[in-house]
CHARMM internal coordinates of N, CA and C (Angstrom, degrees):
IC EDIT
DIST 1 N 1 CA 1.4556
DIST 1 CA 1 C 1.5278
ANGL 1 N 1 CA 1 C 109.41
DIST 1 C 2 N 1.2947
ANGL 1 CA 1 C 2 N 116.79
DIHE 1 N 1 CA 1 C 2 N 137.31
DIST 2 N 2 CA 1.4485
ANGL 1 C 2 N 2 CA 122.81
DIHE 1 CA 1 C 2 N 2 CA 176.33
DIST 2 CA 2 C 1.5220
ANGL 2 N 2 CA 2 C 109.25
DIHE 1 C 2 N 2 CA 2 C -71.84
DIST 2 C 3 N 1.3215
ANGL 2 CA 2 C 3 N 116.92
DIHE 2 N 2 CA 2 C 3 N 138.02
DIST 3 N 3 CA 1.4541
ANGL 2 C 3 N 3 CA 121.62
DIHE 2 CA 2 C 3 N 3 CA 175.71
DIST 3 CA 3 C 1.5224
ANGL 3 N 3 CA 3 C 108.31
DIHE 2 C 3 N 3 CA 3 C -77.97
DIST 3 C 4 N 1.3334
ANGL 3 CA 3 C 4 N 115.13
DIHE 3 N 3 CA 3 C 4 N 135.86
DIST 4 N 4 CA 1.4578
ANGL 3 C 4 N 4 CA 121.10
DIHE 3 CA 3 C 4 N 4 CA -179.47
DIST 4 CA 4 C 1.5246
ANGL 4 N 4 CA 4 C 107.70
DIHE 3 C 4 N 4 CA 4 C -121.56
DIST 4 C 5 N 1.3411
ANGL 4 CA 4 C 5 N 117.12
DIHE 4 N 4 CA 4 C 5 N 130.62
DIST 5 N 5 CA 1.4539
ANGL 4 C 5 N 5 CA 122.39
DIHE 4 CA 4 C 5 N 5 CA 177.82
DIST 5 CA 5 C 1.5223
ANGL 5 N 5 CA 5 C 108.23
DIHE 4 C 5 N 5 CA 5 C -118.97
DIST 5 C 6 N 1.3123
ANGL 5 CA 5 C 6 N 115.11
DIHE 5 N 5 CA 5 C 6 N 124.51
DIST 6 N 6 CA 1.4646
ANGL 5 C 6 N 6 CA 121.74
DIHE 5 CA 5 C 6 N 6 CA -177.66
DIST 6 CA 6 C 1.5230
ANGL 6 N 6 CA 6 C 108.11
DIHE 5 C 6 N 6 CA 6 C -118.04
DIST 6 C 7 N 1.3239
ANGL 6 CA 6 C 7 N 117.52
DIHE 6 N 6 CA 6 C 7 N 123.35
DIST 7 N 7 CA 1.4588
ANGL 6 C 7 N 7 CA 121.83
DIHE 6 CA 6 C 7 N 7 CA 174.68
DIST 7 CA 7 C 1.5233
ANGL 7 N 7 CA 7 C 107.38
DIHE 6 C 7 N 7 CA 7 C -86.30
DIST 7 C 8 N 1.3240
ANGL 7 CA 7 C 8 N 116.06
DIHE 7 N 7 CA 7 C 8 N 107.53
DIST 8 N 8 CA 1.4719
ANGL 7 C 8 N 8 CA 120.23
DIHE 7 CA 7 C 8 N 8 CA 179.07
DIST 8 CA 8 C 1.5237
ANGL 8 N 8 CA 8 C 109.34
DIHE 7 C 8 N 8 CA 8 C -71.71
DIST 8 C 9 N 1.3213
ANGL 8 CA 8 C 9 N 118.69
DIHE 8 N 8 CA 8 C 9 N 140.81
DIST 9 N 9 CA 1.4655
ANGL 8 C 9 N 9 CA 120.42
DIHE 8 CA 8 C 9 N 9 CA 179.82
DIST 9 CA 9 C 1.5332
ANGL 9 N 9 CA 9 C 110.41
DIHE 8 C 9 N 9 CA 9 C -57.34
DIST 9 C 10 N 1.3273
ANGL 9 CA 9 C 10 N 116.08
DIHE 9 N 9 CA 9 C 10 N 119.00
DIST 10 N 10 CA 1.4628
ANGL 9 C 10 N 10 CA 122.20
DIHE 9 CA 9 C 10 N 10 CA 179.29
DIST 10 CA 10 C 1.5225
ANGL 10 N 10 CA 10 C 113.33
DIHE 9 C 10 N 10 CA 10 C 53.68
DIST 10 C 11 N 1.3182
ANGL 10 CA 10 C 11 N 115.90
DIHE 10 N 10 CA 10 C 11 N 30.03
DIST 11 N 11 CA 1.4572
ANGL 10 C 11 N 11 CA 121.17
DIHE 10 CA 10 C 11 N 11 CA -179.23
DIST 11 CA 11 C 1.5127
ANGL 11 N 11 CA 11 C 111.34
DIHE 10 C 11 N 11 CA 11 C -140.60
DIST 11 C 12 N 1.3219
ANGL 11 CA 11 C 12 N 116.30
DIHE 11 N 11 CA 11 C 12 N -156.76
DIST 12 N 12 CA 1.4664
ANGL 11 C 12 N 12 CA 120.72
DIHE 11 CA 11 C 12 N 12 CA -174.08
DIST 12 CA 12 C 1.5260
ANGL 12 N 12 CA 12 C 112.94
DIHE 11 C 12 N 12 CA 12 C -78.96
DIST 12 C 13 N 1.3210
ANGL 12 CA 12 C 13 N 114.30
DIHE 12 N 12 CA 12 C 13 N 172.58
DIST 13 N 13 CA 1.4541
ANGL 12 C 13 N 13 CA 121.40
DIHE 12 CA 12 C 13 N 13 CA 166.58
DIST 13 CA 13 C 1.5178
ANGL 13 N 13 CA 13 C 106.44
DIHE 12 C 13 N 13 CA 13 C -87.82
DIST 13 C 14 N 1.3110
ANGL 13 CA 13 C 14 N 117.64
DIHE 13 N 13 CA 13 C 14 N 123.19
DIST 14 N 14 CA 1.4612
ANGL 13 C 14 N 14 CA 121.41
DIHE 13 CA 13 C 14 N 14 CA 173.40
DIST 14 CA 14 C 1.5156
ANGL 14 N 14 CA 14 C 107.66
DIHE 13 C 14 N 14 CA 14 C -92.58
DIST 14 C 15 N 1.3216
ANGL 14 CA 14 C 15 N 115.99
DIHE 14 N 14 CA 14 C 15 N 126.68
DIST 15 N 15 CA 1.4517
ANGL 14 C 15 N 15 CA 121.53
DIHE 14 CA 14 C 15 N 15 CA -179.20
DIST 15 CA 15 C 1.5211
ANGL 15 N 15 CA 15 C 107.70
DIHE 14 C 15 N 15 CA 15 C -114.85
DIST 15 C 16 N 1.3263
ANGL 15 CA 15 C 16 N 116.30
DIHE 15 N 15 CA 15 C 16 N 118.22
DIST 16 N 16 CA 1.4598
ANGL 15 C 16 N 16 CA 122.13
DIHE 15 CA 15 C 16 N 16 CA -178.89
DIST 16 CA 16 C 1.5205
ANGL 16 N 16 CA 16 C 109.17
DIHE 15 C 16 N 16 CA 16 C -112.66
DIST 16 C 17 N 1.3114
ANGL 16 CA 16 C 17 N 115.83
DIHE 16 N 16 CA 16 C 17 N 133.32
DIST 17 N 17 CA 1.4528
ANGL 16 C 17 N 17 CA 120.55
DIHE 16 CA 16 C 17 N 17 CA 178.48
DIST 17 CA 17 C 1.5137
ANGL 17 N 17 CA 17 C 110.99
DIHE 16 C 17 N 17 CA 17 C 119.92
DIST 17 C 18 N 1.3166
ANGL 17 CA 17 C 18 N 115.09
DIHE 17 N 17 CA 17 C 18 N 175.62
DIST 18 N 18 CA 1.4574
ANGL 17 C 18 N 18 CA 121.02
DIHE 17 CA 17 C 18 N 18 CA -177.68
DIST 18 CA 18 C 1.5201
ANGL 18 N 18 CA 18 C 109.54
DIHE 17 C 18 N 18 CA 18 C -82.69
DIST 18 C 19 N 1.3360
ANGL 18 CA 18 C 19 N 116.64
DIHE 18 N 18 CA 18 C 19 N 117.78
DIST 19 N 19 CA 1.4614
ANGL 18 C 19 N 19 CA 121.47
DIHE 18 CA 18 C 19 N 19 CA -179.67
DIST 19 CA 19 C 1.5226
ANGL 19 N 19 CA 19 C 109.95
DIHE 18 C 19 N 19 CA 19 C -133.85
DIST 19 C 20 N 1.3092
ANGL 19 CA 19 C 20 N 115.38
DIHE 19 N 19 CA 19 C 20 N 164.17
DIST 20 N 20 CA 1.4581
ANGL 19 C 20 N 20 CA 121.43
DIHE 19 CA 19 C 20 N 20 CA 167.24
DIST 20 CA 20 C 1.5143
ANGL 20 N 20 CA 20 C 106.02
DIHE 19 C 20 N 20 CA 20 C -115.85
DIST 20 C 21 N 1.3205
ANGL 20 CA 20 C 21 N 116.98
DIHE 20 N 20 CA 20 C 21 N 121.87
DIST 21 N 21 CA 1.4548
ANGL 20 C 21 N 21 CA 122.87
DIHE 20 CA 20 C 21 N 21 CA -178.91
DIST 21 CA 21 C 1.5252
ANGL 21 N 21 CA 21 C 108.68
DIHE 20 C 21 N 21 CA 21 C -102.61
DIST 21 C 22 N 1.3306
ANGL 21 CA 21 C 22 N 116.41
DIHE 21 N 21 CA 21 C 22 N 132.22
DIST 22 N 22 CA 1.4631
ANGL 21 C 22 N 22 CA 121.33
DIHE 21 CA 21 C 22 N 22 CA -179.50
DIST 22 CA 22 C 1.5202
ANGL 22 N 22 CA 22 C 110.15
DIHE 21 C 22 N 22 CA 22 C -123.12
DIST 22 C 23 N 1.3463
ANGL 22 CA 22 C 23 N 115.86
DIHE 22 N 22 CA 22 C 23 N 147.43
DIST 23 N 23 CA 1.4622
ANGL 22 C 23 N 23 CA 120.74
DIHE 22 CA 22 C 23 N 23 CA 175.89
DIST 23 CA 23 C 1.5372
ANGL 23 N 23 CA 23 C 108.79
DIHE 22 C 23 N 23 CA 23 C -83.88
DIST 23 C 24 N 1.3386
ANGL 23 CA 23 C 24 N 118.19
DIHE 23 N 23 CA 23 C 24 N 178.35
DIST 24 N 24 CA 1.4683
ANGL 23 C 24 N 24 CA 119.84
DIHE 23 CA 23 C 24 N 24 CA -177.66
DIST 24 CA 24 C 1.5319
ANGL 24 N 24 CA 24 C 115.27
DIHE 23 C 24 N 24 CA 24 C -59.49
DIST 24 C 25 N 1.3243
ANGL 24 CA 24 C 25 N 117.06
DIHE 24 N 24 CA 24 C 25 N -20.88
DIST 25 N 25 CA 1.4693
ANGL 24 C 25 N 25 CA 119.73
DIHE 24 CA 24 C 25 N 25 CA 178.85
DIST 25 CA 25 C 1.5200
ANGL 25 N 25 CA 25 C 112.28
DIHE 24 C 25 N 25 CA 25 C -89.20
DIST 25 C 26 N 1.3305
ANGL 25 CA 25 C 26 N 116.79
DIHE 25 N 25 CA 25 C 26 N -4.35
DIST 26 N 26 CA 1.4539
ANGL 25 C 26 N 26 CA 121.00
DIHE 25 CA 25 C 26 N 26 CA -178.35
DIST 26 CA 26 C 1.5156
ANGL 26 N 26 CA 26 C 113.64
DIHE 25 C 26 N 26 CA 26 C 93.12
DIST 26 C 27 N 1.3416
ANGL 26 CA 26 C 27 N 116.90
DIHE 26 N 26 CA 26 C 27 N -0.68
DIST 27 N 27 CA 1.4654
ANGL 26 C 27 N 27 CA 120.71
DIHE 26 CA 26 C 27 N 27 CA 178.25
DIST 27 CA 27 C 1.5246
ANGL 27 N 27 CA 27 C 109.67
DIHE 26 C 27 N 27 CA 27 C -73.87
DIST 27 C 28 N 1.2968
ANGL 27 CA 27 C 28 N 115.77
DIHE 27 N 27 CA 27 C 28 N 141.78
DIST 28 N 28 CA 1.4562
ANGL 27 C 28 N 28 CA 121.18
DIHE 27 CA 27 C 28 N 28 CA -178.90
DIST 28 CA 28 C 1.5307
ANGL 28 N 28 CA 28 C 110.28
DIHE 27 C 28 N 28 CA 28 C -70.95
DIST 28 C 29 N 1.3361
ANGL 28 CA 28 C 29 N 115.75
DIHE 28 N 28 CA 28 C 29 N 135.61
DIST 29 N 29 CA 1.4575
ANGL 28 C 29 N 29 CA 122.63
DIHE 28 CA 28 C 29 N 29 CA 176.51
DIST 29 CA 29 C 1.5236
ANGL 29 N 29 CA 29 C 107.52
DIHE 28 C 29 N 29 CA 29 C -100.55
DIST 29 C 30 N 1.3223
ANGL 29 CA 29 C 30 N 116.63
DIHE 29 N 29 CA 29 C 30 N 123.16
DIST 30 N 30 CA 1.4652
ANGL 29 C 30 N 30 CA 121.54
DIHE 29 CA 29 C 30 N 30 CA -178.42
DIST 30 CA 30 C 1.5290
ANGL 30 N 30 CA 30 C 109.89
DIHE 29 C 30 N 30 CA 30 C -70.51
DIST 30 C 31 N 1.3155
ANGL 30 CA 30 C 31 N 116.57
DIHE 30 N 30 CA 30 C 31 N 127.35
DIST 31 N 31 CA 1.4653
ANGL 30 C 31 N 31 CA 121.67
DIHE 30 CA 30 C 31 N 31 CA -178.99
DIST 31 CA 31 C 1.5190
ANGL 31 N 31 CA 31 C 112.63
DIHE 30 C 31 N 31 CA 31 C -102.87
DIST 31 C 32 N 1.3147
ANGL 31 CA 31 C 32 N 116.76
DIHE 31 N 31 CA 31 C 32 N 6.94
DIST 32 N 32 CA 1.4615
ANGL 31 C 32 N 32 CA 120.14
DIHE 31 CA 31 C 32 N 32 CA 176.34
DIST 32 CA 32 C 1.5158
ANGL 32 N 32 CA 32 C 114.17
DIHE 31 C 32 N 32 CA 32 C 71.34
DIST 32 C 33 N 1.3288
ANGL 32 CA 32 C 33 N 117.13
DIHE 32 N 32 CA 32 C 33 N 15.42
DIST 33 N 33 CA 1.4582
ANGL 32 C 33 N 33 CA 120.00
DIHE 32 CA 32 C 33 N 33 CA 179.00
DIST 33 CA 33 C 1.5180
ANGL 33 N 33 CA 33 C 113.89
DIHE 32 C 33 N 33 CA 33 C 71.68
DIST 33 C 34 N 1.3207
ANGL 33 CA 33 C 34 N 117.25
DIHE 33 N 33 CA 33 C 34 N 10.55
DIST 34 N 34 CA 1.4701
ANGL 33 C 34 N 34 CA 121.01
DIHE 33 CA 33 C 34 N 34 CA -179.78
DIST 34 CA 34 C 1.5216
ANGL 34 N 34 CA 34 C 110.68
DIHE 33 C 34 N 34 CA 34 C -72.29
DIST 34 C 35 N 1.3242
ANGL 34 CA 34 C 35 N 116.18
DIHE 34 N 34 CA 34 C 35 N 147.02
DIST 35 N 35 CA 1.4661
ANGL 34 C 35 N 35 CA 120.16
DIHE 34 CA 34 C 35 N 35 CA 178.54
DIST 35 CA 35 C 1.5274
ANGL 35 N 35 CA 35 C 111.16
DIHE 34 C 35 N 35 CA 35 C -86.66
DIST 35 C 36 N 1.3386
ANGL 35 CA 35 C 36 N 117.79
DIHE 35 N 35 CA 35 C 36 N -14.17
DIST 36 N 36 CA 1.4611
ANGL 35 C 36 N 36 CA 122.62
DIHE 35 CA 35 C 36 N 36 CA 176.10
DIST 36 CA 36 C 1.5216
ANGL 36 N 36 CA 36 C 108.20
DIHE 35 C 36 N 36 CA 36 C -135.28
DIST 36 C 37 N 1.3310
ANGL 36 CA 36 C 37 N 116.13
DIHE 36 N 36 CA 36 C 37 N 131.36
DIST 37 N 37 CA 1.4535
ANGL 36 C 37 N 37 CA 120.63
DIHE 36 CA 36 C 37 N 37 CA 175.07
DIST 37 CA 37 C 1.5254
ANGL 37 N 37 CA 37 C 108.76
DIHE 36 C 37 N 37 CA 37 C -126.67
DIST 37 C 38 N 1.3271
ANGL 37 CA 37 C 38 N 116.78
DIHE 37 N 37 CA 37 C 38 N 154.60
DIST 38 N 38 CA 1.4631
ANGL 37 C 38 N 38 CA 122.41
DIHE 37 CA 37 C 38 N 38 CA 177.50
DIST 38 CA 38 C 1.5182
ANGL 38 N 38 CA 38 C 107.87
DIHE 37 C 38 N 38 CA 38 C -112.80
DIST 38 C 39 N 1.3251
ANGL 38 CA 38 C 39 N 116.24
DIHE 38 N 38 CA 38 C 39 N 120.18
DIST 39 N 39 CA 1.4578
ANGL 38 C 39 N 39 CA 121.78
DIHE 38 CA 38 C 39 N 39 CA -179.65
DIST 39 CA 39 C 1.5240
ANGL 39 N 39 CA 39 C 109.95
DIHE 38 C 39 N 39 CA 39 C -101.63
DIST 39 C 40 N 1.3344
ANGL 39 CA 39 C 40 N 115.57
DIHE 39 N 39 CA 39 C 40 N 133.59
DIST 40 N 40 CA 1.4596
ANGL 39 C 40 N 40 CA 122.45
DIHE 39 CA 39 C 40 N 40 CA -179.57
DIST 40 CA 40 C 1.5162
ANGL 40 N 40 CA 40 C 110.49
DIHE 39 C 40 N 40 CA 40 C -63.88
DIST 40 C 41 N 1.3202
ANGL 40 CA 40 C 41 N 116.55
DIHE 40 N 40 CA 40 C 41 N 138.61
DIST 41 N 41 CA 1.4616
ANGL 40 C 41 N 41 CA 119.58
DIHE 40 CA 40 C 41 N 41 CA 170.20
DIST 41 CA 41 C 1.5178
ANGL 41 N 41 CA 41 C 112.16
DIHE 40 C 41 N 41 CA 41 C -129.78
DIST 41 C 42 N 1.3573
ANGL 41 CA 41 C 42 N 117.16
DIHE 41 N 41 CA 41 C 42 N 2.20
DIST 42 N 42 CA 1.4622
ANGL 41 C 42 N 42 CA 119.78
DIHE 41 CA 41 C 42 N 42 CA 177.12
DIST 42 CA 42 C 1.5217
ANGL 42 N 42 CA 42 C 111.67
DIHE 41 C 42 N 42 CA 42 C -90.42
DIST 42 C 43 N 1.3323
ANGL 42 CA 42 C 43 N 117.51
DIHE 42 N 42 CA 42 C 43 N -19.54
DIST 43 N 43 CA 1.4532
ANGL 42 C 43 N 43 CA 121.81
DIHE 42 CA 42 C 43 N 43 CA -179.74
DIST 43 CA 43 C 1.5179
ANGL 43 N 43 CA 43 C 114.41
DIHE 42 C 43 N 43 CA 43 C 87.26
DIST 43 C 44 N 1.3337
ANGL 43 CA 43 C 44 N 118.28
DIHE 43 N 43 CA 43 C 44 N -2.93
DIST 44 N 44 CA 1.4536
ANGL 43 C 44 N 44 CA 120.89
DIHE 43 CA 43 C 44 N 44 CA -175.03
DIST 44 CA 44 C 1.5103
ANGL 44 N 44 CA 44 C 116.16
DIHE 43 C 44 N 44 CA 44 C -100.17
DIST 44 C 45 N 1.3032
ANGL 44 CA 44 C 45 N 118.51
DIHE 44 N 44 CA 44 C 45 N -5.55
DIST 45 N 45 CA 1.4605
ANGL 44 C 45 N 45 CA 121.60
DIHE 44 CA 44 C 45 N 45 CA -176.52
DIST 45 CA 45 C 1.5198
ANGL 45 N 45 CA 45 C 111.71
DIHE 44 C 45 N 45 CA 45 C -63.60
DIST 45 C 46 N 1.3282
ANGL 45 CA 45 C 46 N 116.07
DIHE 45 N 45 CA 45 C 46 N 140.79
DIST 46 N 46 CA 1.4658
ANGL 45 C 46 N 46 CA 120.54
DIHE 45 CA 45 C 46 N 46 CA 174.62
DIST 46 CA 46 C 1.5190
ANGL 46 N 46 CA 46 C 110.85
DIHE 45 C 46 N 46 CA 46 C -88.44
DIST 46 C 47 N 1.3313
ANGL 46 CA 46 C 47 N 117.21
DIHE 46 N 46 CA 46 C 47 N -2.25
DIST 47 N 47 CA 1.4625
ANGL 46 C 47 N 47 CA 121.97
DIHE 46 CA 46 C 47 N 47 CA 179.64
DIST 47 CA 47 C 1.5292
ANGL 47 N 47 CA 47 C 111.02
DIHE 46 C 47 N 47 CA 47 C -118.89
DIST 47 C 48 N 1.3411
ANGL 47 CA 47 C 48 N 116.33
DIHE 47 N 47 CA 47 C 48 N 31.29
DIST 48 N 48 CA 1.4660
ANGL 47 C 48 N 48 CA 120.23
DIHE 47 CA 47 C 48 N 48 CA -179.39
DIST 48 CA 48 C 1.5176
ANGL 48 N 48 CA 48 C 110.87
DIHE 47 C 48 N 48 CA 48 C -49.91
DIST 48 C 49 N 1.2862
ANGL 48 CA 48 C 49 N 119.50
DIHE 48 N 48 CA 48 C 49 N 141.18
DIST 49 N 49 CA 1.4566
ANGL 48 C 49 N 49 CA 126.82
DIHE 48 CA 48 C 49 N 49 CA 10.46
DIST 49 CA 49 C 1.5273
ANGL 49 N 49 CA 49 C 113.50
DIHE 48 C 49 N 49 CA 49 C -85.61
DIST 49 C 50 N 1.3317
ANGL 49 CA 49 C 50 N 117.15
DIHE 49 N 49 CA 49 C 50 N 4.42
DIST 50 N 50 CA 1.4606
ANGL 49 C 50 N 50 CA 120.74
DIHE 49 CA 49 C 50 N 50 CA -176.53
DIST 50 CA 50 C 1.5277
ANGL 50 N 50 CA 50 C 111.13
DIHE 49 C 50 N 50 CA 50 C -86.55
DIST 50 C 51 N 1.3035
ANGL 50 CA 50 C 51 N 115.58
DIHE 50 N 50 CA 50 C 51 N 152.27
DIST 51 N 51 CA 1.4586
ANGL 50 C 51 N 51 CA 122.45
DIHE 50 CA 50 C 51 N 51 CA 177.30
DIST 51 CA 51 C 1.5292
ANGL 51 N 51 CA 51 C 109.70
DIHE 50 C 51 N 51 CA 51 C -78.00
DIST 51 C 52 N 1.3421
ANGL 51 CA 51 C 52 N 116.02
DIHE 51 N 51 CA 51 C 52 N 137.71
DIST 52 N 52 CA 1.4616
ANGL 51 C 52 N 52 CA 120.22
DIHE 51 CA 51 C 52 N 52 CA 174.42
DIST 52 CA 52 C 1.5265
ANGL 52 N 52 CA 52 C 112.12
DIHE 51 C 52 N 52 CA 52 C -120.12
DIST 52 C 53 N 1.3269
ANGL 52 CA 52 C 53 N 117.14
DIHE 52 N 52 CA 52 C 53 N 10.61
DIST 53 N 53 CA 1.4612
ANGL 52 C 53 N 53 CA 121.85
DIHE 52 CA 52 C 53 N 53 CA 177.94
DIST 53 CA 53 C 1.5206
ANGL 53 N 53 CA 53 C 114.20
DIHE 52 C 53 N 53 CA 53 C 90.44
DIST 53 C 54 N 1.3219
ANGL 53 CA 53 C 54 N 118.07
DIHE 53 N 53 CA 53 C 54 N 0.34
DIST 54 N 54 CA 1.4598
ANGL 53 C 54 N 54 CA 121.56
DIHE 53 CA 53 C 54 N 54 CA -178.02
DIST 54 CA 54 C 1.5232
ANGL 54 N 54 CA 54 C 112.34
DIHE 53 C 54 N 54 CA 54 C -59.25
DIST 54 C 55 N 1.3341
ANGL 54 CA 54 C 55 N 117.60
DIHE 54 N 54 CA 54 C 55 N -28.72
DIST 55 N 55 CA 1.4682
ANGL 54 C 55 N 55 CA 120.85
DIHE 54 CA 54 C 55 N 55 CA -178.61
DIST 55 CA 55 C 1.5275
ANGL 55 N 55 CA 55 C 111.94
DIHE 54 C 55 N 55 CA 55 C -53.82
DIST 55 C 56 N 1.3220
ANGL 55 CA 55 C 56 N 117.25
DIHE 55 N 55 CA 55 C 56 N -35.80
DIST 56 N 56 CA 1.4630
ANGL 55 C 56 N 56 CA 119.70
DIHE 55 CA 55 C 56 N 56 CA -178.79
DIST 56 CA 56 C 1.5259
ANGL 56 N 56 CA 56 C 111.38
DIHE 55 C 56 N 56 CA 56 C -71.13
DIST 56 C 57 N 1.3266
ANGL 56 CA 56 C 57 N 117.71
DIHE 56 N 56 CA 56 C 57 N -31.84
DIST 57 N 57 CA 1.4704
ANGL 56 C 57 N 57 CA 121.51
DIHE 56 CA 56 C 57 N 57 CA 178.25
DIST 57 CA 57 C 1.5268
ANGL 57 N 57 CA 57 C 111.06
DIHE 56 C 57 N 57 CA 57 C -74.95
DIST 57 C 58 N 1.3360
ANGL 57 CA 57 C 58 N 116.85
DIHE 57 N 57 CA 57 C 58 N -31.36
DIST 58 N 58 CA 1.4590
ANGL 57 C 58 N 58 CA 121.96
DIHE 57 CA 57 C 58 N 58 CA -177.69
DIST 58 CA 58 C 1.5217
ANGL 58 N 58 CA 58 C 112.81
DIHE 57 C 58 N 58 CA 58 C -83.68
DIST 58 C 59 N 1.3315
ANGL 58 CA 58 C 59 N 117.04
DIHE 58 N 58 CA 58 C 59 N -14.83
DIST 59 N 59 CA 1.4629
ANGL 58 C 59 N 59 CA 120.38
DIHE 58 CA 58 C 59 N 59 CA -174.70
DIST 59 CA 59 C 1.5218
ANGL 59 N 59 CA 59 C 111.25
DIHE 58 C 59 N 59 CA 59 C 71.99
DIST 59 C 60 N 1.3491
ANGL 59 CA 59 C 60 N 116.41
DIHE 59 N 59 CA 59 C 60 N 32.09
DIST 60 N 60 CA 1.4612
ANGL 59 C 60 N 60 CA 122.14
DIHE 59 CA 59 C 60 N 60 CA -178.88
DIST 60 CA 60 C 1.5159
ANGL 60 N 60 CA 60 C 111.23
DIHE 59 C 60 N 60 CA 60 C -55.38
DIST 60 C 61 N 1.3179
ANGL 60 CA 60 C 61 N 114.82
DIHE 60 N 60 CA 60 C 61 N 133.10
DIST 61 N 61 CA 1.4609
ANGL 60 C 61 N 61 CA 122.15
DIHE 60 CA 60 C 61 N 61 CA 174.14
DIST 61 CA 61 C 1.5148
ANGL 61 N 61 CA 61 C 107.72
DIHE 60 C 61 N 61 CA 61 C -117.32
DIST 61 C 62 N 1.3131
ANGL 61 CA 61 C 62 N 116.35
DIHE 61 N 61 CA 61 C 62 N 121.17
DIST 62 N 62 CA 1.4576
ANGL 61 C 62 N 62 CA 121.16
DIHE 61 CA 61 C 62 N 62 CA 178.66
DIST 62 CA 62 C 1.5227
ANGL 62 N 62 CA 62 C 109.53
DIHE 61 C 62 N 62 CA 62 C -62.81
DIST 62 C 63 N 1.3069
ANGL 62 CA 62 C 63 N 116.29
DIHE 62 N 62 CA 62 C 63 N 154.55
DIST 63 N 63 CA 1.4687
ANGL 62 C 63 N 63 CA 121.47
DIHE 62 CA 62 C 63 N 63 CA -176.11
DIST 63 CA 63 C 1.5219
ANGL 63 N 63 CA 63 C 111.77
DIHE 62 C 63 N 63 CA 63 C -53.14
DIST 63 C 64 N 1.3201
ANGL 63 CA 63 C 64 N 117.58
DIHE 63 N 63 CA 63 C 64 N -43.78
DIST 64 N 64 CA 1.4629
ANGL 63 C 64 N 64 CA 118.91
DIHE 63 CA 63 C 64 N 64 CA -178.41
DIST 64 CA 64 C 1.5225
ANGL 64 N 64 CA 64 C 111.36
DIHE 63 C 64 N 64 CA 64 C -63.95
DIST 64 C 65 N 1.3337
ANGL 64 CA 64 C 65 N 117.86
DIHE 64 N 64 CA 64 C 65 N -33.65
DIST 65 N 65 CA 1.4631
ANGL 64 C 65 N 65 CA 121.02
DIHE 64 CA 64 C 65 N 65 CA 177.27
DIST 65 CA 65 C 1.5216
ANGL 65 N 65 CA 65 C 110.61
DIHE 64 C 65 N 65 CA 65 C -71.57
DIST 65 C 66 N 1.3275
ANGL 65 CA 65 C 66 N 117.00
DIHE 65 N 65 CA 65 C 66 N -41.22
DIST 66 N 66 CA 1.4600
ANGL 65 C 66 N 66 CA 121.29
DIHE 65 CA 65 C 66 N 66 CA -179.97
DIST 66 CA 66 C 1.5249
ANGL 66 N 66 CA 66 C 110.90
DIHE 65 C 66 N 66 CA 66 C -64.02
DIST 66 C 67 N 1.3250
ANGL 66 CA 66 C 67 N 117.78
DIHE 66 N 66 CA 66 C 67 N -41.54
DIST 67 N 67 CA 1.4605
ANGL 66 C 67 N 67 CA 121.76
DIHE 66 CA 66 C 67 N 67 CA 179.33
DIST 67 CA 67 C 1.5298
ANGL 67 N 67 CA 67 C 109.68
DIHE 66 C 67 N 67 CA 67 C -63.90
DIST 67 C 68 N 1.3159
ANGL 67 CA 67 C 68 N 117.08
DIHE 67 N 67 CA 67 C 68 N -44.80
DIST 68 N 68 CA 1.4733
ANGL 67 C 68 N 68 CA 120.55
DIHE 67 CA 67 C 68 N 68 CA 180.00
DIST 68 CA 68 C 1.5313
ANGL 68 N 68 CA 68 C 110.61
DIHE 67 C 68 N 68 CA 68 C -62.04
DIST 68 C 69 N 1.3273
ANGL 68 CA 68 C 69 N 117.78
DIHE 68 N 68 CA 68 C 69 N -40.38
DIST 69 N 69 CA 1.4535
ANGL 68 C 69 N 69 CA 121.33
DIHE 68 CA 68 C 69 N 69 CA -179.90
DIST 69 CA 69 C 1.5268
ANGL 69 N 69 CA 69 C 110.45
DIHE 68 C 69 N 69 CA 69 C -66.65
DIST 69 C 70 N 1.3154
ANGL 69 CA 69 C 70 N 117.71
DIHE 69 N 69 CA 69 C 70 N -41.91
DIST 70 N 70 CA 1.4688
ANGL 69 C 70 N 70 CA 121.59
DIHE 69 CA 69 C 70 N 70 CA -179.92
DIST 70 CA 70 C 1.5251
ANGL 70 N 70 CA 70 C 110.68
DIHE 69 C 70 N 70 CA 70 C -64.29
DIST 70 C 71 N 1.3261
ANGL 70 CA 70 C 71 N 117.68
DIHE 70 N 70 CA 70 C 71 N -40.65
DIST 71 N 71 CA 1.4512
ANGL 70 C 71 N 71 CA 121.17
DIHE 70 CA 70 C 71 N 71 CA 179.88
DIST 71 CA 71 C 1.5249
ANGL 71 N 71 CA 71 C 111.64
DIHE 70 C 71 N 71 CA 71 C -68.79
DIST 71 C 72 N 1.3364
ANGL 71 CA 71 C 72 N 116.70
DIHE 71 N 71 CA 71 C 72 N -33.84
DIST 72 N 72 CA 1.4575
ANGL 71 C 72 N 72 CA 121.32
DIHE 71 CA 71 C 72 N 72 CA -179.93
DIST 72 CA 72 C 1.5368
ANGL 72 N 72 CA 72 C 110.88
DIHE 71 C 72 N 72 CA 72 C -68.39
DIST 72 C 73 N 1.3344
ANGL 72 CA 72 C 73 N 117.37
DIHE 72 N 72 CA 72 C 73 N -26.64
DIST 73 N 73 CA 1.4732
ANGL 72 C 73 N 73 CA 121.45
DIHE 72 CA 72 C 73 N 73 CA -178.76
DIST 73 CA 73 C 1.5188
ANGL 73 N 73 CA 73 C 112.14
DIHE 72 C 73 N 73 CA 73 C -79.95
DIST 73 C 74 N 1.3405
ANGL 73 CA 73 C 74 N 118.19
DIHE 73 N 73 CA 73 C 74 N -13.99
DIST 74 N 74 CA 1.4711
ANGL 73 C 74 N 74 CA 121.16
DIHE 73 CA 73 C 74 N 74 CA -178.53
DIST 74 CA 74 C 1.4970
ANGL 74 N 74 CA 74 C 111.91
DIHE 73 C 74 N 74 CA 74 C -73.21
END
COOR INIT
IC SEED 1 N 1 CA 1 C
IC BUILD
């Protein structure tokens, strides 16, 4: 199966498919055998590298949203 990565608007990266996830030291991160995982991209999750929904509490704006907002203000 092809791995599919979806950038959710102002939310996590959803990763679908069979992957091996590694931490910065190269150690394998257990994904619980799930076929879809959500990876944090706001930096605020307490369960990094996984998303815990903190982005909604922080008002996280994804880069593409922030760029569009900045250009609209010009």
